[in-house]
C-alpha positions in Angstrom: 16.5 -7.5 -0.6 13.5 -6.9 -2.6 14.7 -6.9 -6.2 17.3 -8.5 -8.3 18.7 -7.8 -11.7 19.9 -10.8 -13.8 22.2 -10.0 -16.9 21.7 -12.7 -19.2 23.5 -11.4 -22.6 25.3 -8.6 -24.0 24.0 -9.4 -27.6 21.7 -7.0 -28.7 20.1 -5.8 -32.2 20.8 -2.1 -31.5 24.2 -0.5 -30.6 23.1 2.6 -29.1 25.4 5.6 -29.1 24.7 6.1 -25.5 24.6 2.6 -24.2 27.6 0.7 -23.1 25.9 -2.9 -22.8 25.8 -4.3 -26.5 28.8 -6.7 -27.3 27.8 -9.1 -29.7 31.0 -11.0 -29.4 30.8 -11.8 -25.7 29.7 -15.4 -25.0 26.4 -15.4 -22.9 26.6 -16.5 -19.1 25.9 -20.3 -19.0 22.2 -21.3 -18.1 23.5 -23.2 -14.5 25.1 -20.0 -13.4 22.1 -18.0 -14.0 20.0 -20.5 -12.4 22.1 -20.3 -9.4 22.0 -16.9 -9.4 18.3 -16.8 -9.5 18.1 -19.4 -6.6 20.5 -17.1 -4.7 18.3 -14.0 -5.0 15.2 -16.0 -4.2 16.9 -17.2 -0.9 18.1 -13.8 0.0 14.3 -12.6 -0.2 14.0 -11.1 -3.5 10.5 -11.1 -4.9 11.0 -9.1 -8.2 13.7 -9.8 -10.8 14.6 -7.9 -13.8 16.2 -9.8 -16.7 18.0 -7.8 -18.8 21.1 -7.5 -21.2 21.5 -6.8 -24.3 18.6 -8.2 -25.4 17.6 -11.5 -23.4 15.4 -12.6 -26.4 18.6 -13.2 -28.0 18.7 -16.4 -25.7 16.9 -19.3 -27.1 16.4 -20.5 -23.3 14.8 -17.2 -22.0 11.6 -18.9 -21.3 13.3 -21.8 -19.3 15.1 -19.0 -17.0 11.7 -17.3 -16.6 10.1 -20.3 -15.4 12.8 -20.9 -13.0 12.2 -17.6 -11.8 8.4 -18.1 -11.3 9.1 -21.5 -9.8 11.5 -19.6 -7.1 8.5 -17.5 -6.1 9.3 -14.3 -7.9 6.0 -12.3 -8.0 7.1 -9.7 -10.6 9.2 -10.7 -13.6 10.3 -8.1 -15.6 12.1 -8.7 -19.2 13.9 -5.7 -20.5 14.3 -5.8 -24.5 14.5 -3.5 -27.2 11.1 -4.9 -28.3 12.1 -5.7 -32.0 12.0 -9.6 -31.4 9.1 -9.6 -29.2 5.8 -10.5 -31.7 6.7 -14.1 -32.0 7.5 -14.8 -28.3 5.1 -12.9 -26.3 2.8 -15.9 -25.7 5.6 -18.2 -24.6 6.9 -15.5 -22.2 3.5 -14.9 -20.7 3.2 -18.7 -20.3 6.3 -19.0 -18.7 5.6 -16.3 -16.1 6.7 -12.8 -17.4 4.7 -10.2 -15.6 6.1 -7.2 -17.4 8.4 -5.9 -20.3 10.3 -2.9 -20.3 11.2 -1.3 -23.6 13.5 1.4 -24.1 12.5 4.0 -26.5 15.2 6.8 -27.6 13.4 8.1 -30.6 10.7 7.3 -32.8 12.2 9.2 -35.8 13.6 7.0 -38.5 16.7 9.1 -39.2 17.9 9.6 -35.6 17.0 5.8 -35.0 19.8 4.9 -37.8 22.2 7.3 -36.4 22.1 6.5 -32.7 20.2 3.1 -32.4 20.7 0.8 -35.6 20.7 0.8 -39.3 19.2 -2.7 -39.3 16.0 -1.9 -37.4 13.2 0.8 -37.6 11.3 2.5 -35.1 8.1 0.7 -36.4 9.9 -2.8 -35.5 10.0 -1.6 -31.5 6.4 -0.4 -31.9 5.2 -3.7 -33.1 7.0 -5.4 -30.4 5.2 -2.9 -27.9 1.9 -3.3 -29.3 2.3 -7.2 -29.5 2.6 -7.4 -25.6 -0.2 -4.7 -24.9 -2.5 -6.6 -27.2 -1.9 -9.9 -25.4 -2.5 -8.0 -22.0 1.0 -8.0 -20.8 2.2 -4.7 -18.7 4.5 -2.5 -20.6 6.8 0.1 -19.2 8.7 2.5 -21.4 11.8 3.5 -20.4 13.1 6.9 -21.9 17.0 7.4 -22.0 17.9 10.8 -20.9 20.9 11.9 -22.9 21.7 15.0 -24.9 20.7 14.7 -28.5 17.7 12.7 -27.7 14.2 14.2 -28.0 12.8 15.5 -24.8 10.9 12.9 -22.7 7.7 14.5 -22.7 7.7 14.5 -26.8 8.2 10.9 -26.6 5.6 10.4 -23.9 3.0 12.4 -25.7 3.9 10.6 -29.1 3.6 7.2 -27.7 0.6 7.6 -25.7 -1.0 9.1 -28.8 -0.3 5.9 -30.8 -1.0 3.6 -28.0 -3.1 4.9 -25.1 -3.0 1.7 -23.0 0.7 2.8 -22.2 0.4 4.0 -18.7 4.0 4.0 -17.0 7.0 5.7 -18.1 10.5 5.6 -16.5 13.0 8.2 -17.1 16.4 6.6 -17.5 20.0 7.8 -17.7 22.2 6.5 -20.2 25.1 4.3 -18.8 27.4 7.3 -19.7 25.1 9.7 -17.3 26.0 7.5 -14.3 29.0 9.1 -13.9 27.4 12.3 -14.0 27.7 14.0 -17.5 24.1 14.5 -18.3 23.4 15.9 -14.9 26.6 17.9 -14.2 26.4 21.3 -15.6 23.1 20.9 -16.9 20.8 21.1 -13.9 18.4 23.7 -15.2 17.9 22.0 -18.6 17.5 18.6 -16.6 14.9 20.5 -14.4 12.9 21.7 -17.5 12.8 18.3 -19.0 11.5 16.8 -15.8 9.1 19.3 -15.1 7.7 19.0 -18.7 7.6 15.3 -18.5 5.7 15.4 -14.9 3.0 18.0 -16.1 2.4 16.0 -19.1 1.8 12.9 -17.2 -0.7 14.7 -14.9 -2.6 15.8 -17.9 -2.5 12.4 -19.4 -3.2 10.6 -16.0 -0.2 8.3 -16.4 2.7 7.3 -14.2 6.0 8.8 -14.8 8.9 8.2 -12.6 12.7 8.4 -12.2 14.8 5.3 -12.6 16.4 4.0 -9.4 19.4 4.5 -11.3 19.4 8.2 -11.5 21.4 9.5 -8.6 19.1 12.8 -8.2 19.1 14.2 -4.8 16.6 17.3 -4.1 19.6 19.8 -3.8 20.8 19.1 -7.2 17.9 20.2 -9.5 15.1 22.7 -8.9 11.7 21.1 -9.6 8.4 23.0 -9.3 5.0 21.6 -8.1 4.4 18.0 -8.4 7.4 17.2 -10.5 9.2 16.9 -7.2 7.4 13.7 -6.6 10.3 12.3 -9.1 12.5 12.8 -6.2 10.9 10.0 -4.2 13.2 7.4 -4.8 15.8 9.4 -2.5 13.5 10.7 0.1 12.6 7.7 2.5 8.8 7.9 3.9 9.8 8.0 7.5 12.3 10.2 9.0 15.7 8.7 10.0 19.3 9.5 10.9 20.3 13.1 9.7 22.3 12.4 6.2 25.6 13.5 6.4 26.7 13.1 2.9 27.7 16.9 2.4 28.2 19.9 4.6 25.2 21.5 3.7 23.2 18.6 4.9 23.7 20.0 8.5 21.3 23.0 7.7 19.0 21.0 5.2 15.3 20.5 6.0 15.2 17.2 4.3 18.3 15.8 6.0 16.4 13.3 8.1 14.5 12.2 4.9 17.2 12.3 2.1 19.4 8.8 1.6 21.7 10.4 -1.4 25.0 9.2 -1.1 28.2 11.4 -1.0 29.1 10.0 -4.4 25.9 10.8 -5.7 25.7 14.0 -4.7 29.0 14.5 -6.0 28.3 13.3 -9.3 25.0 15.2 -9.6 26.3 18.5 -8.4 29.4 18.3 -10.8 31.1 21.2 -8.6 28.0 23.1 -8.0 26.8 24.2 -4.5 23.7 22.2 -3.5 20.4 24.2 -3.5 19.4 25.3 -0.1 16.3 23.6 1.1 15.0 25.1 4.2 11.5 24.0 4.1 10.7 20.3 3.6 6.9 20.9 3.1 6.9 21.6 -0.6 9.0 18.2 -1.1 6.6 15.9 1.3 3.4 17.6 0.1 4.2 18.7 -3.5 1.5 20.3 -5.7 -1.1 22.8 -4.8 -3.4 20.8 -2.5 -2.7 20.5 1.2 -3.4 16.7 0.6 -0.7 16.2 -1.9 1.9 13.8 -0.9 5.2 12.7 -2.3 4.4 9.1 -2.9 1.5 8.3 -4.7 0.0 5.3 -5.0 -0.9 4.3 -8.8 -2.1 1.2 -10.8 0.4 -1.0 -9.7 -0.6 -0.5 -6.1 -4.2 -0.7 -6.8 -4.1 -4.7 -6.5 -3.3 -4.3 -2.6 -6.7 -2.6 -2.3 -8.9 -3.5 -5.4 -10.8 -6.9 -4.3 -10.7 -7.8 -0.6 -12.8 -10.6 0.8 -13.8 -10.6 4.6 -14.9 -13.7 6.5 -16.3 -12.3 10.0 -18.1 -15.5 10.9 -21.7 -16.1 11.1 -22.0 -14.8 14.6 -20.9 -11.4 13.5 -21.9 -10.8 10.0 -22.4 -12.4 6.5 -19.5 -13.0 4.3 -18.5 -9.8 2.8 -16.3 -8.2 -0.1 -14.9 -4.9 -0.9 -14.3 -3.6 -4.4 -12.5 -0.7 -5.6 -14.3 0.8 -8.9 -12.1 3.8 -9.3 -9.2 5.2 -7.4 -9.7 9.0 -7.9 -11.3 11.5 -5.5 -12.9 15.0 -5.3 -11.5 15.6 -1.7 -7.6 15.4 -1.2 -7.8 14.2 2.6 -4.5 14.9 4.2 -4.7 11.6 6.3 -5.4 9.4 3.3 -2.9 7.7 1.2 -5.6 7.2 -1.4 -6.6 10.8 -1.8 -4.0 11.6 -4.2 -4.4 8.7 -6.7 -5.4 8.9 -10.3 -6.1 5.4 -11.3 -9.5 4.2 -13.1 -10.4 0.5 -13.3 -12.0 -1.2 -16.3 -15.7 -1.9 -16.0 -15.2 -5.6 -17.0 -12.4 -6.0 -14.3 -15.3 -4.8 -11.7 -17.6 -7.1 -13.0 -15.3 -10.0 -12.8 -14.4 -9.3 -9.2 -18.1 -9.1 -8.4 -18.5 -12.4 -10.0 -15.5 -14.1 -8.2 -17.0 -12.6 -4.9 -20.3 -14.0 -5.4 -19.0 -17.4 -6.4 -16.9 -17.4 -3.1 -20.2 -17.0 -1.1 -20.3 -13.2 -0.2 -23.7 -11.9 -0.1 -22.8 -8.2 0.9 -20.6 -6.2 -1.1 -19.0 -2.8 -0.4 -18.2 -0.6 -3.5 -15.5 1.7 -2.7 -12.5 3.9 -4.3 -11.2 6.7 -4.3 -14.8 8.3 -4.5 -17.0 5.7 -6.3 -19.5 8.4 -7.5 -16.9 9.6 -9.8 -17.2 6.6 -11.8 -19.6 6.6 -15.0 -20.2 3.4 -14.3 -21.5 3.2 -10.8 -25.0 2.6 -11.6 -24.1 -0.5 -13.9 -22.1 -1.9 -11.3 -24.9 -1.7 -8.6 -27.4 -3.1 -11.2 -25.1 -5.8 -11.9 -24.5 -7.0 -8.3 -28.1 -7.1 -7.9 -28.4 -9.3 -10.7 -26.1 -11.6 -9.3 -27.8 -11.9 -6.1 -26.3 -9.7 -3.5 -28.5 -9.1 -0.7 -26.7 -6.1 0.5 -24.8 -3.5 -1.7 -22.9 -0.6 0.1 -21.1 2.5 -1.2 -18.3 4.1 0.8 -18.4 7.6 -0.3 -18.0 11.3 0.9 -21.7 11.7 -0.6 -20.4 15.3 -2.5 -22.0 14.6 -5.8 -25.3 13.0 -4.5 -26.5 16.1 -3.7 -27.5 16.5 -7.4 -30.5 15.7 -9.0 -31.6 12.2 -8.5 -28.6 10.4 -8.3 -29.1 8.9 -4.7 -32.7 7.8 -5.9 -31.3 6.1 -9.1 -28.8 4.3 -7.3 -31.7 3.0 -4.7 -33.7 2.0 -7.6 -30.7 0.1 -9.2 -30.1 -2.0 -5.9 -28.0 0.1 -3.4 -29.1 -0.6 0.1 -26.6 1.1 2.3 -24.1 3.9 2.2 -21.1 4.4 4.4 -20.5 8.2 4.4 -17.2 10.0 5.5 -18.5 13.2 7.7 -15.7 14.4 10.3 -17.9 16.4 12.6 -20.2 19.3 12.7 -17.8 22.1 12.0 -17.4 23.0 8.2 -14.4 24.8 8.8 -12.6 21.9 10.6 -14.1 19.3 8.0 -13.0 21.3 5.1 -9.5 21.8 6.2 -9.0 18.0 6.8 -10.4 17.1 3.5 -8.6 20.0 1.7 -11.7 20.5 -0.3 -13.6 23.8 0.7 -17.4 23.7 0.6 -17.6 19.9 0.4 -19.0 19.7 4.1 -22.1 21.2 3.3 -22.5 19.3 -0.1 -22.0 15.9 2.1 -24.7 17.0 4.4 -27.0 17.4 1.5 -25.7 14.2 -0.1 -26.8 12.4 3.2 -30.2 14.3 3.1 -30.7 12.7 -0.6 -29.7 9.0 0.5 -32.2 9.1 3.5 -35.0 10.7 1.2 -34.4 7.8 -1.2 -34.5 5.1 1.9 -30.7 4.3 2.1 -29.5 3.1 5.4 -26.5 5.2 6.0 -23.4 4.8 8.4 -21.8 8.1 8.8 -18.2 7.4 9.6 -16.5 10.2 11.7 -12.8 10.0 12.1 -11.4 11.5 15.2 -8.6 14.1 15.1 -6.9 16.5 17.6 -9.3 19.2 16.2 -12.7 17.6 16.1 -12.3 15.5 19.1 -14.0 18.0 21.5 -16.9 18.1 19.2 -18.3 14.4 19.2 -21.2 15.3 21.3 -22.2 18.3 19.2 -21.7 15.9 16.1 -24.5 13.6 17.8 -26.8 16.5 18.5 -26.4 17.6 14.7 -27.3 13.9 13.4 -30.1 13.8 16.0 -31.7 17.2 14.8 -31.0 17.2 11.2 -32.2 13.9 10.4 -34.6 13.4 13.1 -37.3 11.8 10.7 -34.8 9.2 9.6 -33.2 7.8 12.7 -34.1 4.2 11.9 -31.8 4.5 8.9 -28.7 6.1 10.3 -25.7 4.7 12.4 -23.0 6.9 13.8 -19.4 5.4 13.9 -16.6 7.2 15.6 -13.0 5.9 14.7 -9.6 6.7 15.0 -7.3 7.6 12.1 -4.3 6.2 10.6 -1.0 8.0 10.6 -0.3 8.8 6.9 1.2 12.1 7.8 4.7 12.7 6.5 6.2 13.8 9.6 5.9 13.0 13.1 5.3 16.6 13.8 2.4 16.8 11.6 1.1 13.1 12.8 1.0 14.4 16.4 -0.6 17.6 15.3 -3.7 15.8 14.1 -3.8 12.2 15.5 -5.6 12.6 19.2 -4.4 10.6 22.0 -6.8 8.0 23.0 -6.8 9.3 26.7 -7.4 12.6 25.4 -10.8 12.0 23.8 -11.8 8.7 25.6 -14.4 10.3 28.0 -15.7 12.5 25.0 -16.2 9.5 23.1 -17.9 7.7 25.8 -20.3 10.8 26.4 -21.1 11.0 22.7 -22.4 7.5 22.7 -24.2 8.0 26.0 -25.8 11.0 24.2 -26.6 9.1 20.9 -28.6 6.5 22.9 -30.5 9.0 24.8 -31.7 10.5 21.4 -32.3 7.4 19.8 -29.2 7.4 17.5 -27.7 4.1 16.8 -23.8 4.0 17.4 -21.2 1.2 16.5 -20.0 1.6 19.9 -16.3 0.9 20.4 -15.6 -1.1 17.2 -13.2 0.6 15.0 -12.0 -0.8 11.6 -9.1 1.2 11.3 -7.4 0.3 14.8 -9.7 0.0 18.1 -8.6 2.5 20.3 -7.5 0.0 23.0 -10.4 -1.1 25.4 -8.2 -0.5 28.4 -7.9 3.3 27.4 -11.7 3.6 26.5 -12.9 1.5 29.2 -13.7 -2.1 28.9 -17.6 -1.7 29.9 -19.6 -4.5 28.2 -22.2 -1.9 27.5 -20.0 -0.3 25.1 -18.4 -3.6 23.4 -20.8 -4.2 20.8 -20.1 -7.5 19.0 -16.3 -7.1 19.4 -16.0 -10.2 21.5 -17.6 -12.3 19.0 -15.0 -11.5 16.6 -12.1 -12.7 18.7 -11.9 -16.3 16.8 -12.7 -14.7 13.4 -10.7 -11.3 13.1 -12.2 -8.9 10.7 -8.6 -7.9 9.8 -7.2 -8.8 6.3 -3.9 -9.9 5.6 -2.5 -6.6 4.6 -4.2 -4.9 7.6 -2.6 -7.2 10.2 0.6 -5.5 9.7 -0.8 -2.4 11.3 -1.6 -3.9 14.6 1.0 -5.0 17.4 1.0 -5.7 21.2 2.5 -3.5 24.0 3.8 -5.1 27.2 0.6 -4.5 29.0 -1.2 -6.9 26.9 0.5 -9.8 28.1 -1.2 -9.7 31.4 -4.4 -8.4 30.2 -7.7 -10.3 30.5 -9.4 -9.2 27.6 -6.2 -9.4 25.1 -8.2 -11.8 23.1 -11.0 -9.5 22.7 -8.9 -6.8 21.5 -7.1 -6.6 18.1 -4.2 -4.7 19.9 -2.7 -1.2 19.3 -2.0 0.3 16.0 1.8 0.5 15.2 1.3 4.2 13.7 -0.1 5.1 16.9 2.8 4.0 18.9 5.1 5.7 16.6 3.5 9.1 17.5 2.4 8.6 21.0 4.1 5.6 22.8 2.7 3.1 25.1 2.6 4.6 28.2 -1.3 5.0 28.5 -1.9 1.1 28.0 -2.8 -0.9 30.9 -3.7 -4.5 31.6 -7.2 -5.2 32.7 
């Protein structure tokens, strides 16, 4: 159980014609009952709670209920409210622990508002509540009811965003009457057009739009186009599972192992119509024009997981380091990267605040990353600010595509940049451009590295190993030695395995190479690099070291791995990637190895691992 909903009142200032919730005559649930429900949800493992109604702000003790949720460890506390009572209570709600408010907006037209919502309030009262929350920095999600007779979702999104550009999240929600199917039944094409229009506008405005989890909308019930298919992500699981058997048509559906729709939701959504035939899962798992597009896209709320990470390597390994994301957009759409399809910017003041915090904790090395940080118009300012604070090493994680232009690399060096980690996946342009889904960028990356080296910036060439490029590791070393012979003192090569972020086991196996298949080639590449005077990071691998027992435990290849045993590089969320296999229990080097990536085992199993 991750989330819980707490209905605290049925009283409301609105009496929406499409909403069955308001009932001013019903007594509120007692405070003691609600606190018990909060405690029960926390004990069951819920970390998110939605306090709803009616309008929860009709309760004088709402702040006490919020505080109870905060005390019980809920990290997300959302209050669902029509918004008209928000302005005088926003500060108290924030102080109590509210992290987000959700405000339904059915219409902004006064006449329609009087007819459908209330004759006692006006759209300006709703907008004033939203504005009050935004002005105090509270996250606001706009719920857009879908119901016949209401303005289109796109029209409301466009109007609200124009009035308040700080609004970034819109949730398409069925009215309670639609939960039994009427707004879906028999109106599949009309609904598809509305969802398509909303999705296209959201992409244009670079905001988040999603379907509420309360919409029972299976992929076979409505024919969406392009990236609008992402709206179906709530009913499509991330990994394959047991085939769905909710409908006879599931037996031949390409999404059967992903779809979680129940027989009831299918029946309601179809309304007697035959389900759409889905013969190919790819347009749903990778919606959009690019091969790198994916069903689920990390957004502004997910950025917090990656935005600011502090590493404590230990003095024997490296100096204290912090990594800060400055933008989460990219000019490549790598098939293997979960950040590739994001579209989230970070305010410059937020980045500067993170730099302040990182320096205050003792970090003297900072990594500026993304997304693709060279897309940020504030990059130079961030580098200058980091240097002004006293950071001794300032590193840029980049694909270097934009650094071939003009004097950008030299300007960064003069601003304080000391090093760059560049994603460069082999010597073959065709293979690299296919992996990054960005034709022509391999050559631009090479020229970007040229510019960085000419400016005197140290470069770590980060080469991910795939099935396609694994045979070319030695060729890559030859390219590096030949192209940048005059700058060898500034170059280091790093080979490492890729995380499996592909949407299916089949696609994962087609791209993620088996360790044992490329281990000999990798060792030959390291040997060749040493012979040519090109530095390498040996067998270190920040995304999951190909286990030492597969690549060989020769001390000459281990680099500083042993020194990291007591102070692992892994951040808290990265430890979830790693696990142990039976061979680890008897291995003499188990403490010198971080283990085996879970994503790798899901593809290739554990039969290649041996105790040393």
